N, C-alpha and C positions, 0 to 999 in steps of 0.2 A: 419405526424400525431402527436398530442400531446401524450406524454407518461409520465409515472411515475415509480419510482423504490424505492428500500429500500437500505440504506447503512448498511451493516452488515458484519463484517469481519468473516472469517471462524473460527478463534480461539475463537470467542465469542459464537459459537453454544454450546448447551448443550451436554452431553454425558459423558461416563466413561473415565478414564485414563487421566484426568487432563486438557484437552484442546479440543476445537472443531476441527474436522477433516473432511476429504473428504468422510466420511462414511454415514451411514444411516441417521443421523440427517441433513446432508447437502442435501440429496435427499428430506427429509421431508420439508426442508425450501423451496426448489424449488416448491414443491406441494403447500405450503402455499402462495408463491408468485403468482402462477397461480390462486389459489382460490381468492386471494385478488385483482385480476385484474391488477397486476403489470407486467411490461415487462422488467425491468432492475434490476439486482442485482449488486450493487457497492461493490467492495472489496478494502481493503488496499493491499499493495504489498505482493505477495506470496513468495517472496524470503526469505532465512534464516534470522531470527532475529539476530541482532548484538548488539552493545553497548547499554546498557540500555534496552535490549529486544525490540528494535525498529525495525519494518519492513522497516523503512526508512534509517537504517544504516546496510546494509547487506554486507556480504563478497563476494557476487556474484550478478551480474546484470542478470544472466540467470538461476541460480539453483533454485529449489523449496525447500520449507521449510520442512525438515523431520518431524517436529512436527505435520504436517498436515496429515501425512500418517495414514490411518485408521487401527487400531490394529485388531478389529474383522474380517476384511477382510483377514488378514494374518492367523488368526485362521481357518477361513473357507477354506483357501487354503492349510492348513496343514503345514504351515511354523512355526506356534506356537501352543503349546497346550493351551487348555482352562485355565489351571492353571497358566501358566507362566506370563501373564499380571497381575495377582492378587498378584504376589510375590513382587511387587514394590509399593512404596508410590507415590501417584499422587496429594496429597493435600487434606485438610479437608473442604475447602470452595467451594461448587459447583458454586458460583458466581464469583470466582476469579481464574485466572491461576497462578500457582506457577512455574515460569520459572526456578527457581533453581532446583526443583525436576525434571522437564523435562530434564534439562541438565544432571543431574546425572543419570537418569534412562532410558530415552527413547532410547539412543544409545545402552546401554547394552542389552535391549530387542530386538532391531532391529538386533543386531549382532547374536542373536540366530536364527532369521529368515534367515539371510544370510547363516548361517552354513548349513541350510537344503535346500537352494535354488538349483534347478537342471536345470532350463530352460535356460541354458547359450546361446543357440542359439538366443533366444529372447533378452537377455541382450546384446549380441554382436551386434545384428541389431540396438538396441537402441543406443549403443555407436557410431556406424557408422553414424547414423542419426544426432547425436549431436557432431560430431567430432570437430567442430569449437570452442567449449567452454568446453566440459565435461572433456577431459584429463587434461587440466590445472587446472580446479576446483578440480577434485578428487586428483590430486597430491598436490595441495595447502592444502586441508583439511588433507590429510595424513601427510604432513609435520607439520602442526599445532599440530596434535596429537603427533608426534615424539618430538616436542619441547615444549610440555606441554602447548600448547595454545598460546605461545608467538607470537607476530606479525612478519610478514615476514622481516621487516626492522631490526630486531634484530638477524636474523639467521646468520649462518656462511657466510662469504663474497661470496664464490662460489655459494651458493644457493640464497643469497640475490640478487646478480647480475645476476643470471640465467646462470651461466657458463654451456655450453652444456655438457661437460664431467661429471660435478657434477650432472646435471639433469639425465643423462643417468644412472649413478650409483645408484642414489636414487630411480629411477623408478623401477630398478630391486630389490632393497632392500625392497621397500614398495609395492610390486606388489599386495599382498592380501588386505592391507588397501585401496589401490587405487580402487581395484575392489569393495570393500564394499561401498565406496562412489558413485561409478557408479550405484551400485545396489539400493541405496536409491533414486537416481534420477529416475531410472527406475520405482520404485514403485510409487513415487510421480506423475510422468507424466502419467503413466498408469491410476492411480485413477483419476487424474484431467481430462483427456480426456473423461473418462467414465461419469463423472459428467457433463461435459460441453455438451456432446452429449445428455444426458438425459434432461438437461435444455433447449437446443434448441428444443427438441421435445415437450416441454411444452410452447414454445414461449417466453422463458426467455433468454435475452442477458446479457453478463457480461461486466461491466464497470470496467476496471482495472486501476492501478495506477503505473506510472513510476517516481520514484524520480529523480530530476535533477542531484544530486551528488551521488558519491559512496565514502565510507570511505577510508582513507589511507590504513588501513589493509584489503585490498580486493584483490582478484585475478586479477581484472582488472588493478589496479595500479601496482601490482607486475609484471604482464606480459607486460604492455604497459606504462612504466614510461614516455616515450616521449610524451604522450598525456596529461600529467599533468604538472603543474607548480612546478617542483622539481629541486633541485640542483644536483650536481654530486654525492653527498652522499645519494641521494634519500630522502632528507628532503624537506618538502614543503617550497616554497618561500613565499607563502601566503595561507590563508585558507578562507573558506566561512563563512558567517554569515549575520546578518541583522543589520542595523544601529540603534542607540538609537531612541526611540519614546516616546509617552506619557505613554506607559505601561511598557517599559523596559529602565531604565536610562542608562544602560551599553550596550544596544543592545543585540543581541543573537550571541554567538560564537559557530558555529556548528562544526568547525574544519576540514571539508572535504577539500581535495586538490582541487584546481581550475583547470579548463581545459586550455590547450594551444589552444585557439580557432583558431589561425593562422595555427597551425599544422593540426587540424581537417579539416580546409577549404582546405588546399593543397591536401589532399587525398580524397576530395569529401565527407567529413563527414562519412567515411566508418564505423567507430566504432558505431556512432549514428544510422546509417541506419541498421546495424546488430541488435542493441538493440531494436529499434522501430519495425523493421520487425519481430523480435522474439515476441515482445509484441502483435503485430497484429495477430500472429498465436495462441497466448494464450488467448486473450480476443476478444471481439467484438468492444469495444470502449476503448480508453485510455485517462485517465486524466493525463496531463503533469504537474507534480508538479513544483512549484516555477517558473511559466512562466516568471515572470518579469526578472529572471536571464538570459534569452536569449536576452533581450534588454540591460540590464546593471546589473552587479552583485557587491555585496559589498565585497571588497577584504581586508582582515585583515592581517597585518604582522604576520608571523609565530612566535609563542612564546608569543604574547600578551595575557594578562590574561582576557581581555574583547574585545568587538568588537568596542569600542569607536573610536579607531584610524584608522579605515578602510577608504576606499575611493571607489568611484564608478569607475568601469572599464566597457568599452563597451563589450557587448556580440556579438554573431554572427549575430543577427538581421535577416532581411528578407532573406538574402542569404541562411541561414540555412533552413528556412521553404519553400523557393522556391525549394531547393534540395529535401527535404522530400516529397513535393507534387509531384514532377516529378518522383521520384524513387518509392514511396509508395502511389500511387494515391488512393488506397482503404482504407487507414488508416483513421479512424475517431478519431480525437483528440478533447479534451476539455481542455481549458486553465485554470489552477488554477491561476487566476489573482487576488489574494488577497494580502494584505500587502500594502507597500508604493508604490503607483502607480503614474505615470506621463503620460502626453499626449503621449509621445513616446511609452510607454508600450501599451496604448490603440490603437495607430496607428499600432503597430506591430501585435497585436491580430486581429484587423479588417482587416489589409492587408493580413494576413494569412487566414482569413475567419473562425476563430475559435470561437465557443461559449465560453463565459466567465461564471464565477460563480457569483451568487447573493445570499447572506446569510442574512436571515431575522434578525438574532440576531445582525447584524451590523447596522441595518437600523435606529434605534431609539435613537441614541446619539444626544441629542438636541443641542450639541455644534457646529455642522456644517452640511451643506446640505449633503445628502447621496445618492449615486448611488444605494443603496440597498433597497430603498423604491419601492414597486412594481409598482407604477405608472410611474416609470422611465424606466422599463424594455423594452427590445425588444424581439422578438421571439427567436433570436439566442443566448439564454442564458440558463443556467441550474440553477434552483432555489432550494435552500436548506433552511431548518429551521436552521440548524447548521451543522458543519462538525465534524470529529473525534477530531479536536483540540479545539472545543468549549464545553461549558457547555451543558449538556442535557437541553431541554426546561424547564423542571420542576425546575431545579436548577436556570436557568437564571431568570425565573419568580419570584422565591423566593428571589433572591439576587440583582437584578439589581437596580440601583438608582431610587428613586421615580419618578423623572422627566422623566426618560426613560420609566418606566412602564406606566405612565400617557399618554405619547405620544403614546405608543404601544396600549394601551387599546382603545384610541380614534380612532386611525387610522384603526385598525383591527376590531373594534367593538366587543371587547372581553367581555364575560360575564361569570359569575359563572354558570349560567344555562347551557350553552353549554359546559363549561369547558375551561379554559384559554389555555391549551396546544392544545386542539382540534381546538380552534379558530385560533391559529397561523398556524397549519397545513392546515386548510381550506384556509387561505390567500395564503399560498404557492401553493397549488394545483390550486387555482383559478387564479394564475398569468398567464401572457401571455407567459412565458417561455415554450419552446417546450418540455423540460424535467424537471420534478420536482423529487427530491430525498429526502426522509425523513429518518433520522437515526432511526434504530429500537428502540433505547432508547426512542425516542419521541412518537412513536406509543404506547409503553408500559407505557409511562408517568413515567419514572424512573428519579431519582435525582442524587445527587452528586456521589454516589457510582458507578454509571454506566458510569461515564465519561471515555472516552477512553484514552485521552492524555491531559496533561497540559504542553504546550511548555515551554522549558527552565528549566524543572524539571526532576529529576531522581527518580526512584523507584515508584512502584505501577501504572505506566502507562501501557497501552496495555493489562490489565489483565481482563477486564470485560467480564463476561459470562452470558448468559441467563439461566434460570432454565427450566427443563423439563416441558412441558405443556404450555409454554409461547405463543406458536403460535396456539392459539385456533381457532376453526371454527367461533366462535362469533366475534373475533377480525378480522379475514379475511373478514367476511361479512361486518363489519363496514368499513373497509378500502376500500373494493370494492364499497360500496355505495357512498362514497365520491369521489372515483376515477371516477366512472360513471357520477356523478353529474357534474364534471368539465371537462368532455370530454376527459379523458385520458385513456380510456379503450374501445377496439373494441367490446368485448363481454359484452353486457349489461344484460345478464341473471344472476340471482342469484342462 
């Protein structure tokens, strides 16, 4: 069946205490999706935010983001008093997340809740259930606190290289901080499972996101250096990025360590199967970030200041996806097949049977033919007006070159009477793609201030939030009417 959904990260929800959470506003958004006739809620990664506050640079591939823990729920449970959350500053702008204040204040508040927590039987059961990743993660975080946030590769040699005796000693020394970080994960996953169960009851499925890479300063690289292209001193031999193109003269230097794919292949891709299997239990569908890196990846010499001197190296290819399909047959994957693509990338995507992404904002560059024009789509695709890395439609329509806009207006039959933004959304919903996802910014017709991320830049990314009252009944009815019109909603009653 044809479906549609909305892209809206949880941090962007309204509410008190500085950031959107898994609390009342998230449940309200599920209700909004149901009323709007939507069946999919697409999220950005739920892992802890890392360098530059990016959810794509997380210290863990398995942990949940403590910023998303709902504070009022802890008050209701008696773990915090009603006054304690009011004692901290959370920011003055309700439309922007202040990650600096969150970092300073959120953990101090959560430690008060930990001091009052008494249900250790439930926490112990949670720790046993997640024993394959949680002990290392909690130790990693406790050690980062001990060493004032410094990366693992700067720690004392016995800890950097995970000497068993040193780990034994430090686990005894840091027993309570380790328990605290286990507690935070217990809170996150308890609240997440409750929200997911509620959403399923309303017919809403979650489309999650798995970044292809993890950062160097992550528990995965610390614990499994043999899986990454590191030297004997644990320094990267090469790092990830993107080659130069028409938009970035120097390319993009991401800096993530690259995988030793031959090592992954020898053990049957065990680490990746754990990661994707965990994601399958967390979400209902998974968008696999930077899909082209599984066919070939841009390898940049470690220490280079730009990505210009990189080179293409072959990825794991079809062998990887054959293994995933065999071991995780129920996993629903979507390929994030954007960027510099070749026929080999298309062949890998199609050989794996994965739907790719089609982004309308990419369709109308008059310089070259485009696979993003809707008349070229097939059903096994996911159509977007834009993604979290693009301008909101309002900004795009205000700033795109005149030739691009002329082409777009003619192709999509845009008019001021209908509204230009609504015309682009109409085109997306009317496409043949089996799933259409519209960013919430576009339904709200917001501009530059609501952009989620500007790739290659630092500061002020990932901060956008909606205001209370944004998800009105009138907007929900308007979204549902268009969803019904284009056959993407089973319930046609208003």
